[in-house]
C-alpha positions in Angstrom: 3.2 -15.7 -21.4 6.8 -16.5 -22.3 8.5 -18.8 -19.9 11.8 -16.9 -20.0 12.6 -13.8 -18.0 12.4 -10.7 -20.2 13.0 -8.1 -17.6 15.5 -5.4 -18.6 17.6 -6.1 -15.5 18.4 -9.6 -16.8 19.4 -8.1 -20.1 22.3 -6.2 -18.4 20.6 -2.9 -18.1 21.7 -0.9 -15.0 18.5 -0.3 -13.0 20.2 0.8 -9.8 19.3 4.5 -10.2 15.7 3.6 -10.8 15.6 1.3 -7.8 17.0 4.1 -5.6 14.4 6.5 -6.9 11.6 4.0 -6.3 12.8 3.4 -2.8 12.9 7.1 -2.1 9.4 7.4 -3.5 8.3 4.6 -1.2 9.7 6.4 1.8 7.8 9.6 0.8 4.6 7.6 0.4 5.0 6.0 3.9 5.6 9.4 5.4 2.5 10.8 3.7 0.5 7.8 5.0 1.6 8.5 8.5 0.6 12.2 8.2 -2.8 11.2 6.8 -3.3 8.8 9.7 -2.5 11.7 12.1 -5.1 13.8 10.3 -7.6 11.0 10.6 -6.9 10.9 14.4 -7.6 14.6 14.7 -10.9 14.2 12.8 -11.9 11.2 14.8 -11.3 12.9 18.2 -15.1 12.9 18.8 -15.7 16.6 18.9 -18.0 18.3 16.5 -15.9 21.3 16.1 -12.1 21.5 15.7 -10.1 23.8 17.9 -8.0 26.5 16.3 -4.9 24.5 17.3 -6.2 21.4 15.5 -7.2 23.4 12.4 -3.7 24.8 12.2 -2.3 21.3 12.7 -4.5 19.9 10.0 -3.5 22.7 7.5 0.2 22.0 8.2 -0.3 18.2 7.8 -2.2 18.7 4.6 0.5 20.9 3.2 3.2 18.4 4.3 1.3 15.6 2.6 1.1 17.6 -0.6 4.8 18.2 -0.6 5.6 14.5 0.1 3.3 13.4 -2.7 4.9 15.9 -5.1 8.4 14.6 -4.0 7.3 11.0 -4.5 6.0 11.8 -8.0 9.3 13.5 -8.8 11.2 10.4 -7.6 9.0 8.2 -9.8 9.5 10.5 -12.8 13.3 10.3 -12.2 13.1 6.5 -12.1 11.3 6.4 -15.4 13.9 8.8 -16.9 16.7 6.7 -15.5 15.3 3.6 -17.1 14.8 5.3 -20.4 18.3 6.5 -20.4 19.7 3.1 -19.4 17.8 1.3 -22.2 18.4 4.0 -24.9 21.4 3.1 -27.0 24.3 5.4 -26.3 24.9 8.2 -28.7 28.6 7.7 -28.7 28.7 6.2 -32.2 31.0 8.0 -34.5 30.5 8.6 -38.2 33.3 8.4 -40.8 33.5 10.5 -43.8 
């Protein structure tokens, strides 16, 4: 491995937008984990059959987790796009005739 730092950030590329998107995705993942833990608690309640209220709560939690994961994926996609745009040479070059 090379001993010098080859990250794009040290090369002067602005990665702030990507970092923001990644932080947003991390928040979404943490929220999803909390909802999954809540679902686990409902399942581990010790009863063999879920009440109608708990079934409804589980359906809502599952839907919420799906939305959060889609949102996190979108944030990560935006981070990748931001990095690609930051690394890509600008297309402001002019041609002379």
